[in-house]
DRENPA-3360 file (N, C-alpha, C; in nm, 2 decimals, always signed):
BEGIN
1 = WSEGGVEL = +18.42/+20.77/+4.21/+18.28/+20.77/+4.18/+18.25/+20.81/+4.04 ~ +18.15/+20.75/+3.98/+18.11/+20.78/+3.84/+17.98/+20.86/+3.85 ~ +17.93/+20.89/+3.73/+17.81/+20.97/+3.73/+17.70/+20.92/+3.82 ~ +17.68/+20.78/+3.81/+17.57/+20.72/+3.89/+17.59/+20.74/+4.04 ~ +17.71/+20.75/+4.08/+17.74/+20.76/+4.23/+17.71/+20.90/+4.28 ~ +17.70/+21.00/+4.19/+17.67/+21.14/+4.24/+17.53/+21.14/+4.31 ~ +17.43/+21.08/+4.25/+17.30/+21.08/+4.31/+17.30/+21.01/+4.44 ~ +17.37/+20.90/+4.45/+17.38/+20.82/+4.57/+17.45/+20.91/+4.68;
9 = ALASELPI = +17.55/+20.98/+4.64/+17.62/+21.07/+4.74/+17.53/+21.18/+4.79 ~ +17.45/+21.23/+4.70/+17.36/+21.34/+4.74/+17.25/+21.29/+4.83 ~ +17.20/+21.17/+4.80/+17.09/+21.11/+4.88/+17.15/+21.07/+5.02 ~ +17.27/+21.03/+5.03/+17.33/+20.98/+5.15/+17.41/+21.09/+5.23 ~ +17.41/+21.21/+5.17/+17.48/+21.33/+5.23/+17.63/+21.30/+5.25 ~ +17.69/+21.22/+5.15/+17.83/+21.19/+5.16/+17.91/+21.28/+5.07 ~ +18.03/+21.32/+5.11/+18.12/+21.39/+5.01/+18.16/+21.29/+4.90 ~ +18.19/+21.35/+4.79/+18.24/+21.27/+4.68/+18.40/+21.28/+4.68;
17 = GLLRTETL = +18.47/+21.17/+4.71/+18.61/+21.18/+4.72/+18.68/+21.19/+4.59 ~ +18.62/+21.13/+4.48/+18.68/+21.14/+4.35/+18.57/+21.12/+4.25 ~ +18.54/+21.22/+4.17/+18.45/+21.20/+4.06/+18.52/+21.19/+3.93 ~ +18.51/+21.08/+3.86/+18.57/+21.06/+3.73/+18.50/+21.14/+3.62 ~ +18.58/+21.19/+3.53/+18.51/+21.28/+3.43/+18.55/+21.24/+3.29 ~ +18.64/+21.14/+3.27/+18.69/+21.12/+3.13/+18.58/+21.05/+3.04 ~ +18.48/+20.99/+3.10/+18.38/+20.92/+3.02/+18.26/+21.01/+3.00 ~ +18.26/+21.13/+3.05/+18.14/+21.22/+3.03/+18.15/+21.29/+2.89;
25 = SDEEEDAV = +18.03/+21.29/+2.83/+18.03/+21.37/+2.70/+18.02/+21.52/+2.73 ~ +18.03/+21.60/+2.63/+18.02/+21.74/+2.65/+17.88/+21.78/+2.70 ~ +17.78/+21.71/+2.65/+17.64/+21.73/+2.69/+17.62/+21.69/+2.84 ~ +17.69/+21.59/+2.89/+17.67/+21.54/+3.02/+17.74/+21.62/+3.13 ~ +17.85/+21.68/+3.09/+17.94/+21.74/+3.18/+17.87/+21.85/+3.27 ~ +17.81/+21.95/+3.21/+17.75/+22.06/+3.28/+17.65/+22.01/+3.39 ~ +17.57/+21.92/+3.35/+17.47/+21.87/+3.44/+17.53/+21.79/+3.56 ~ +17.63/+21.70/+3.53/+17.69/+21.62/+3.63/+17.77/+21.71/+3.73;
33 = YERAAAGS = +17.84/+21.81/+3.68/+17.92/+21.90/+3.76/+17.82/+21.98/+3.85 ~ +17.72/+22.03/+3.80/+17.62/+22.10/+3.88/+17.56/+22.02/+3.99 ~ +17.53/+21.89/+3.96/+17.47/+21.81/+4.06/+17.57/+21.77/+4.17 ~ +17.70/+21.75/+4.13/+17.80/+21.72/+4.22/+17.82/+21.84/+4.32 ~ +17.82/+21.96/+4.26/+17.84/+22.08/+4.35/+17.72/+22.11/+4.44 ~ +17.61/+22.04/+4.42/+17.49/+22.06/+4.51/+17.51/+21.98/+4.64 ~ +17.61/+21.89/+4.65/+17.63/+21.82/+4.77/+17.72/+21.89/+4.87 ~ +17.77/+21.82/+4.97/+17.86/+21.88/+5.07/+17.99/+21.92/+5.01;
41 = FASIRLAD = +18.05/+21.83/+4.93/+18.18/+21.86/+4.87/+18.21/+21.75/+4.77 ~ +18.26/+21.79/+4.65/+18.30/+21.69/+4.55/+18.44/+21.72/+4.50 ~ +18.52/+21.62/+4.50/+18.66/+21.63/+4.44/+18.65/+21.58/+4.30 ~ +18.66/+21.67/+4.20/+18.63/+21.64/+4.06/+18.77/+21.63/+3.99 ~ +18.80/+21.50/+3.95/+18.93/+21.48/+3.88/+18.92/+21.52/+3.74 ~ +19.01/+21.60/+3.69/+19.01/+21.63/+3.55/+19.05/+21.51/+3.47 ~ +19.02/+21.52/+3.34/+19.03/+21.40/+3.25/+19.16/+21.33/+3.27 ~ +19.15/+21.20/+3.29/+19.27/+21.12/+3.31/+19.27/+21.00/+3.21;
49 = YGGDKAYL = +19.37/+21.00/+3.12/+19.38/+20.90/+3.01/+19.50/+20.81/+3.03 ~ +19.55/+20.80/+3.15/+19.66/+20.72/+3.18/+19.62/+20.58/+3.23 ~ +19.72/+20.49/+3.24/+19.70/+20.36/+3.30/+19.58/+20.28/+3.24 ~ +19.48/+20.24/+3.32/+19.37/+20.16/+3.27/+19.27/+20.24/+3.19 ~ +19.29/+20.37/+3.18/+19.20/+20.46/+3.10/+19.26/+20.50/+2.97 ~ +19.37/+20.44/+2.93/+19.44/+20.48/+2.80/+19.35/+20.46/+2.68 ~ +19.27/+20.35/+2.69/+19.18/+20.32/+2.58/+19.08/+20.43/+2.54 ~ +19.05/+20.52/+2.64/+18.96/+20.63/+2.62/+19.02/+20.73/+2.53;
57 = NCGGQPLL = +19.15/+20.76/+2.55/+19.23/+20.87/+2.49/+19.14/+21.00/+2.48 ~ +19.19/+21.10/+2.42/+19.12/+21.23/+2.41/+19.11/+21.27/+2.27 ~ +19.09/+21.18/+2.18/+19.07/+21.21/+2.04/+19.18/+21.29/+1.98 ~ +19.30/+21.28/+2.02/+19.41/+21.36/+1.97/+19.43/+21.50/+2.02 ~ +19.33/+21.54/+2.11/+19.34/+21.67/+2.17/+19.44/+21.68/+2.28 ~ +19.53/+21.78/+2.28/+19.62/+21.79/+2.39/+19.55/+21.79/+2.53 ~ +19.61/+21.72/+2.62/+19.55/+21.71/+2.75/+19.53/+21.84/+2.82 ~ +19.62/+21.93/+2.81/+19.60/+22.06/+2.88/+19.49/+22.14/+2.82;
65 = ERWREQLQ = +19.47/+22.13/+2.69/+19.35/+22.19/+2.62/+19.22/+22.13/+2.67 ~ +19.22/+22.00/+2.69/+19.10/+21.93/+2.75/+19.08/+21.98/+2.89 ~ +19.18/+22.00/+2.97/+19.17/+22.05/+3.10/+19.11/+22.19/+3.10 ~ +19.16/+22.27/+3.01/+19.11/+22.41/+3.00/+18.96/+22.41/+2.98 ~ +18.91/+22.33/+2.89/+18.77/+22.32/+2.87/+18.69/+22.28/+2.99 ~ +18.75/+22.19/+3.07/+18.68/+22.14/+3.19/+18.68/+22.26/+3.30 ~ +18.80/+22.32/+3.31/+18.81/+22.43/+3.40/+18.70/+22.54/+3.37 ~ +18.68/+22.57/+3.25/+18.58/+22.67/+3.21/+18.44/+22.64/+3.26;
73 = KLLPLPHD = +18.42/+22.51/+3.27/+18.29/+22.46/+3.32/+18.28/+22.45/+3.47 ~ +18.40/+22.43/+3.53/+18.40/+22.41/+3.68/+18.42/+22.54/+3.75 ~ +18.49/+22.63/+3.70/+18.52/+22.75/+3.78/+18.40/+22.83/+3.82 ~ +18.29/+22.84/+3.74/+18.17/+22.91/+3.78/+18.09/+22.85/+3.90 ~ +18.12/+22.72/+3.93/+18.05/+22.65/+4.04/+18.10/+22.71/+4.18 ~ +18.02/+22.69/+4.28/+18.06/+22.74/+4.42/+18.19/+22.69/+4.46 ~ +18.28/+22.78/+4.49/+18.42/+22.74/+4.51/+18.44/+22.65/+4.63 ~ +18.35/+22.67/+4.73/+18.36/+22.59/+4.85/+18.29/+22.45/+4.85;
81 = RIGILLPG = +18.24/+22.42/+4.73/+18.17/+22.29/+4.72/+18.25/+22.19/+4.63 ~ +18.35/+22.24/+4.56/+18.42/+22.15/+4.48/+18.57/+22.16/+4.50 ~ +18.65/+22.06/+4.47/+18.79/+22.06/+4.46/+18.83/+22.01/+4.32 ~ +18.93/+22.06/+4.26/+18.98/+22.02/+4.13/+19.10/+21.94/+4.14 ~ +19.09/+21.81/+4.10/+19.19/+21.71/+4.13/+19.27/+21.68/+4.00 ~ +19.40/+21.69/+4.01/+19.49/+21.68/+3.89/+19.55/+21.54/+3.89 ~ +19.53/+21.46/+3.78/+19.59/+21.33/+3.78/+19.72/+21.32/+3.71 ~ +19.80/+21.22/+3.74/+19.93/+21.19/+3.67/+20.03/+21.30/+3.69;
89 = ITSPKEVR = +20.02/+21.38/+3.80/+20.12/+21.49/+3.82/+20.26/+21.43/+3.86 ~ +20.36/+21.50/+3.80/+20.50/+21.45/+3.83/+20.59/+21.56/+3.89 ~ +20.54/+21.69/+3.89/+20.62/+21.80/+3.94/+20.53/+21.91/+3.99 ~ +20.58/+21.99/+4.08/+20.51/+22.11/+4.12/+20.48/+22.21/+4.01 ~ +20.57/+22.21/+3.91/+20.56/+22.30/+3.79/+20.42/+22.28/+3.72 ~ +20.38/+22.15/+3.71/+20.26/+22.12/+3.65/+20.14/+22.17/+3.72 ~ +20.15/+22.16/+3.86/+20.04/+22.22/+3.94/+20.03/+22.37/+3.92 ~ +20.14/+22.43/+3.93/+20.14/+22.58/+3.91/+20.09/+22.62/+3.78;
97 = EVANMAAS = +20.12/+22.54/+3.67/+20.07/+22.57/+3.54/+19.92/+22.57/+3.53 ~ +19.86/+22.47/+3.59/+19.71/+22.45/+3.59/+19.65/+22.56/+3.68 ~ +19.71/+22.59/+3.80/+19.66/+22.70/+3.88/+19.66/+22.83/+3.81 ~ +19.77/+22.86/+3.74/+19.77/+22.98/+3.66/+19.67/+22.99/+3.55 ~ +19.65/+22.87/+3.49/+19.54/+22.86/+3.39/+19.41/+22.89/+3.44 ~ +19.38/+22.84/+3.56/+19.25/+22.86/+3.63/+19.23/+23.01/+3.66 ~ +19.34/+23.07/+3.71/+19.33/+23.21/+3.75/+19.31/+23.30/+3.63 ~ +19.36/+23.26/+3.51/+19.34/+23.34/+3.39/+19.20/+23.32/+3.33;
105 = LSCAPILP = +19.13/+23.21/+3.37/+19.00/+23.19/+3.32/+18.89/+23.24/+3.40 ~ +18.92/+23.28/+3.52/+18.82/+23.32/+3.62/+18.84/+23.47/+3.67 ~ +18.73/+23.54/+3.69/+18.74/+23.67/+3.75/+18.71/+23.66/+3.90 ~ +18.67/+23.55/+3.95/+18.63/+23.53/+4.09/+18.75/+23.56/+4.18 ~ +18.72/+23.62/+4.30/+18.83/+23.65/+4.39/+18.88/+23.52/+4.46 ~ +18.80/+23.42/+4.47/+18.84/+23.29/+4.53/+18.81/+23.18/+4.43 ~ +18.91/+23.09/+4.41/+18.90/+22.98/+4.32/+18.88/+22.85/+4.40 ~ +18.83/+22.75/+4.34/+18.82/+22.62/+4.40/+18.96/+22.57/+4.44;
113 = QIGVMLET = +18.96/+22.48/+4.54/+19.09/+22.42/+4.58/+19.14/+22.33/+4.47 ~ +19.27/+22.33/+4.46/+19.34/+22.24/+4.36/+19.41/+22.13/+4.44 ~ +19.39/+22.00/+4.40/+19.46/+21.89/+4.47/+19.53/+21.81/+4.36 ~ +19.61/+21.71/+4.41/+19.69/+21.63/+4.32/+19.67/+21.48/+4.35 ~ +19.68/+21.40/+4.25/+19.69/+21.26/+4.26/+19.84/+21.22/+4.28 ~ +19.87/+21.15/+4.39/+20.00/+21.10/+4.41/+20.00/+20.96/+4.35 ~ +20.05/+20.94/+4.23/+20.03/+20.81/+4.16/+20.15/+20.79/+4.06 ~ +20.25/+20.87/+4.07/+20.37/+20.85/+3.98/+20.49/+20.84/+4.07;
121 = PQAFLCLR = +20.59/+20.77/+4.03/+20.72/+20.76/+4.11/+20.78/+20.90/+4.13 ~ +20.77/+20.99/+4.03/+20.82/+21.12/+4.04/+20.75/+21.21/+4.15 ~ +20.62/+21.18/+4.17/+20.55/+21.26/+4.27/+20.61/+21.23/+4.41 ~ +20.65/+21.11/+4.43/+20.69/+21.08/+4.57/+20.84/+21.12/+4.59 ~ +20.91/+21.16/+4.48/+21.04/+21.22/+4.49/+21.04/+21.37/+4.53 ~ +20.93/+21.43/+4.51/+20.92/+21.58/+4.54/+20.80/+21.61/+4.62 ~ +20.77/+21.52/+4.72/+20.65/+21.53/+4.81/+20.64/+21.67/+4.87 ~ +20.75/+21.72/+4.93/+20.74/+21.84/+5.01/+20.70/+21.96/+4.92;
129 = ELLSCCAF = +20.77/+21.97/+4.80/+20.74/+22.08/+4.71/+20.60/+22.06/+4.65 ~ +20.56/+21.94/+4.62/+20.43/+21.91/+4.55/+20.32/+21.95/+4.65 ~ +20.33/+21.90/+4.77/+20.22/+21.92/+4.87/+20.21/+22.07/+4.91 ~ +20.32/+22.14/+4.89/+20.32/+22.28/+4.93/+20.24/+22.37/+4.84 ~ +20.21/+22.32/+4.72/+20.14/+22.40/+4.62/+20.00/+22.34/+4.59 ~ +19.95/+22.26/+4.68/+19.81/+22.21/+4.66/+19.74/+22.21/+4.79 ~ +19.60/+22.21/+4.79/+19.52/+22.22/+4.90/+19.48/+22.08/+4.96 ~ +19.49/+21.98/+4.88/+19.46/+21.84/+4.92/+19.53/+21.74/+4.83;
137 = ANVGLNAL = +19.53/+21.62/+4.87/+19.60/+21.52/+4.78/+19.53/+21.38/+4.80 ~ +19.53/+21.30/+4.69/+19.48/+21.17/+4.70/+19.59/+21.07/+4.65 ~ +19.62/+20.97/+4.72/+19.71/+20.87/+4.67/+19.64/+20.77/+4.57 ~ +19.69/+20.76/+4.45/+19.63/+20.67/+4.35/+19.68/+20.53/+4.37 ~ +19.62/+20.45/+4.46/+19.67/+20.32/+4.49/+19.67/+20.23/+4.36 ~ +19.56/+20.23/+4.29/+19.55/+20.14/+4.17/+19.66/+20.16/+4.07 ~ +19.70/+20.29/+4.05/+19.81/+20.32/+3.96/+19.94/+20.26/+4.01 ~ +19.96/+20.28/+4.14/+20.08/+20.23/+4.20/+20.09/+20.08/+4.20;
145 = LRMRLPEP = +19.98/+20.01/+4.22/+19.98/+19.86/+4.21/+20.01/+19.81/+4.07 ~ +19.96/+19.89/+3.97/+19.99/+19.85/+3.83/+20.14/+19.85/+3.80 ~ +20.21/+19.93/+3.87/+20.35/+19.94/+3.85/+20.43/+19.82/+3.91 ~ +20.36/+19.74/+3.99/+20.42/+19.63/+4.05/+20.53/+19.66/+4.14 ~ +20.51/+19.77/+4.22/+20.62/+19.81/+4.32/+20.63/+19.70/+4.42 ~ +20.75/+19.68/+4.47/+20.76/+19.59/+4.59/+20.68/+19.64/+4.70 ~ +20.62/+19.55/+4.78/+20.53/+19.60/+4.89/+20.60/+19.69/+4.98 ~ +20.72/+19.66/+5.03/+20.79/+19.75/+5.12/+20.81/+19.90/+5.06;
153 = LLLHHLKA = +20.83/+19.91/+4.93/+20.85/+20.04/+4.87/+20.71/+20.11/+4.86 ~ +20.61/+20.04/+4.83/+20.47/+20.09/+4.83/+20.44/+20.15/+4.96 ~ +20.46/+20.07/+5.07/+20.42/+20.12/+5.20/+20.51/+20.23/+5.25 ~ +20.64/+20.23/+5.20/+20.73/+20.34/+5.23/+20.67/+20.47/+5.17 ~ +20.63/+20.46/+5.04/+20.57/+20.58/+4.98/+20.45/+20.63/+5.05 ~ +20.36/+20.54/+5.09/+20.24/+20.58/+5.16/+20.28/+20.65/+5.30 ~ +20.37/+20.59/+5.37/+20.41/+20.65/+5.50/+20.47/+20.78/+5.48 ~ +20.55/+20.80/+5.38/+20.61/+20.93/+5.35/+20.51/+21.04/+5.32;
161 = AVGEARRQ = +20.41/+21.00/+5.24/+20.30/+21.09/+5.20/+20.22/+21.13/+5.32 ~ +20.19/+21.04/+5.41/+20.11/+21.07/+5.53/+20.19/+21.16/+5.61 ~ +20.32/+21.14/+5.63/+20.40/+21.22/+5.72/+20.41/+21.36/+5.67 ~ +20.44/+21.38/+5.54/+20.46/+21.51/+5.48/+20.32/+21.59/+5.48 ~ +20.21/+21.51/+5.45/+20.08/+21.58/+5.45/+20.05/+21.63/+5.59 ~ +20.07/+21.55/+5.69/+20.05/+21.60/+5.82/+20.13/+21.72/+5.86 ~ +20.26/+21.71/+5.82/+20.35/+21.82/+5.85/+20.30/+21.96/+5.79 ~ +20.24/+21.95/+5.67/+20.20/+22.07/+5.60/+20.05/+22.10/+5.62;
169 = GVPLALCG = +19.98/+22.01/+5.69/+19.84/+22.03/+5.71/+19.75/+22.01/+5.59 ~ +19.80/+21.92/+5.50/+19.73/+21.89/+5.37/+19.64/+21.77/+5.39 ~ +19.51/+21.78/+5.37/+19.43/+21.65/+5.38/+19.47/+21.55/+5.27 ~ +19.48/+21.43/+5.32/+19.53/+21.32/+5.23/+19.43/+21.20/+5.24 ~ +19.39/+21.15/+5.12/+19.30/+21.03/+5.11/+19.37/+20.93/+5.02 ~ +19.32/+20.80/+5.04/+19.37/+20.69/+4.95/+19.26/+20.66/+4.86 ~ +19.28/+20.66/+4.73/+19.19/+20.62/+4.63/+19.23/+20.48/+4.58 ~ +19.14/+20.39/+4.58/+19.17/+20.25/+4.54/+19.11/+20.15/+4.63;
177 = EPDVRLLP = +19.13/+20.02/+4.60/+19.07/+19.91/+4.68/+19.18/+19.82/+4.72 ~ +19.25/+19.84/+4.83/+19.35/+19.75/+4.87/+19.28/+19.61/+4.91 ~ +19.35/+19.50/+4.88/+19.29/+19.37/+4.91/+19.30/+19.35/+5.06 ~ +19.23/+19.24/+5.10/+19.22/+19.21/+5.24/+19.35/+19.20/+5.31 ~ +19.45/+19.14/+5.24/+19.58/+19.12/+5.30/+19.66/+19.25/+5.32 ~ +19.64/+19.34/+5.22/+19.72/+19.47/+5.22/+19.65/+19.57/+5.30 ~ +19.52/+19.57/+5.32/+19.45/+19.68/+5.39/+19.50/+19.71/+5.53 ~ +19.53/+19.61/+5.62/+19.58/+19.65/+5.75/+19.72/+19.73/+5.74;
185 = RVLATGIR = +19.80/+19.69/+5.65/+19.93/+19.75/+5.64/+19.92/+19.89/+5.58 ~ +19.83/+19.91/+5.49/+19.80/+20.04/+5.43/+19.76/+20.13/+5.54 ~ +19.66/+20.09/+5.62/+19.61/+20.17/+5.73/+19.72/+20.20/+5.84 ~ +19.81/+20.10/+5.86/+19.91/+20.12/+5.95/+20.01/+20.23/+5.91 ~ +20.02/+20.27/+5.79/+20.11/+20.38/+5.75/+20.05/+20.51/+5.79 ~ +19.93/+20.51/+5.84/+19.87/+20.64/+5.89/+19.76/+20.69/+5.80 ~ +19.73/+20.62/+5.69/+19.61/+20.65/+5.61/+19.49/+20.64/+5.69 ~ +19.40/+20.75/+5.69/+19.28/+20.75/+5.76/+19.16/+20.79/+5.68;
193 = RLCLPPSL = +19.18/+20.82/+5.55/+19.07/+20.86/+5.47/+19.08/+20.76/+5.34 ~ +18.97/+20.70/+5.32/+18.96/+20.61/+5.20/+18.85/+20.66/+5.10 ~ +18.89/+20.66/+4.98/+18.79/+20.70/+4.87/+18.76/+20.57/+4.80 ~ +18.63/+20.52/+4.81/+18.59/+20.39/+4.76/+18.46/+20.41/+4.68 ~ +18.44/+20.31/+4.59/+18.31/+20.31/+4.52/+18.20/+20.29/+4.62 ~ +18.09/+20.35/+4.60/+17.98/+20.34/+4.70/+17.95/+20.20/+4.74 ~ +17.95/+20.10/+4.65/+17.91/+19.97/+4.68/+18.00/+19.90/+4.78 ~ +18.13/+19.95/+4.78/+18.23/+19.88/+4.87/+18.25/+19.95/+5.01;
201 = IPVYAHQI = +18.18/+20.06/+5.03/+18.19/+20.12/+5.16/+18.15/+20.03/+5.28 ~ +18.04/+19.96/+5.27/+18.00/+19.87/+5.38/+18.10/+19.76/+5.40 ~ +18.16/+19.71/+5.29/+18.25/+19.59/+5.29/+18.38/+19.64/+5.37 ~ +18.43/+19.75/+5.33/+18.56/+19.80/+5.39/+18.53/+19.84/+5.54 ~ +18.42/+19.90/+5.56/+18.38/+19.94/+5.70/+18.38/+19.81/+5.79 ~ +18.33/+19.70/+5.74/+18.33/+19.58/+5.82/+18.47/+19.53/+5.84 ~ +18.55/+19.53/+5.74/+18.69/+19.48/+5.75/+18.77/+19.57/+5.85 ~ +18.75/+19.70/+5.84/+18.83/+19.79/+5.93/+18.79/+19.77/+6.08;
209 = RGLTLWRE = +18.66/+19.75/+6.10/+18.62/+19.73/+6.24/+18.69/+19.62/+6.31 ~ +18.73/+19.52/+6.23/+18.79/+19.40/+6.29/+18.95/+19.41/+6.30 ~ +19.01/+19.52/+6.27/+19.15/+19.53/+6.26/+19.21/+19.57/+6.40 ~ +19.33/+19.52/+6.42/+19.41/+19.57/+6.54/+19.54/+19.63/+6.48 ~ +19.54/+19.76/+6.46/+19.64/+19.83/+6.38/+19.78/+19.82/+6.45 ~ +19.78/+19.82/+6.58/+19.92/+19.82/+6.64/+20.00/+19.70/+6.60 ~ +19.94/+19.59/+6.58/+20.02/+19.47/+6.53/+20.08/+19.50/+6.39 ~ +20.00/+19.56/+6.31/+20.04/+19.58/+6.17/+20.15/+19.69/+6.16;
217 = TLLVP = +20.16/+19.78/+6.25/+20.26/+19.89/+6.25/+20.40/+19.83/+6.25 ~ +20.41/+19.71/+6.32/+20.54/+19.65/+6.33/+20.59/+19.60/+6.19 ~ +20.50/+19.59/+6.09/+20.53/+19.53/+5.96/+20.55/+19.64/+5.86 ~ +20.54/+19.77/+5.89/+20.55/+19.88/+5.80/+20.69/+19.93/+5.81 ~ +20.77/+19.94/+5.70/+20.91/+19.98/+5.70/+20.91/+20.13/+5.73;
% end
């Protein structure tokens, strides 16, 4: 979801599964964050300059410093209305580093939940440890598709993430737009939460209603 989707989410009483922040100016950030926190729940992704967003860059500013600035604006918001989502994570150490940064910036007894994007090969190699130090997770499908992973490997990663998330009780969602051919196989891995642009929600709802998932499970490695 982008800035424009926030108002739609509020009007529709929908949670925001992923709010992009890298295109927001300093002046826009405070207002957008406050509006997002006025809804039922918003997962706010810290600035992400990888993959298809590399052209934005961060003006030479170290990414952790940019994240620190964002945390200073996010932490005063109601902790039960927002989640802070970390992109491009490759190890549990990175999650702990940001969690410690958040704790050092806030005097509040309870901090917002911290979640991770599962969108790097390294993340899938340490799923158990990574999920053990976060409150929720989103699979970054678009990033994985850009890597041109063989479909069996992609589905294997999704199935492994679903299994480990269920074992640990960590809410898991899929961010991205699987094509019509891939959608049934993605859902057959056990994915049950999709994070989609608002305009695509009716399209995917229609497609999903017509699926017979038990057939597709036979095709998932």
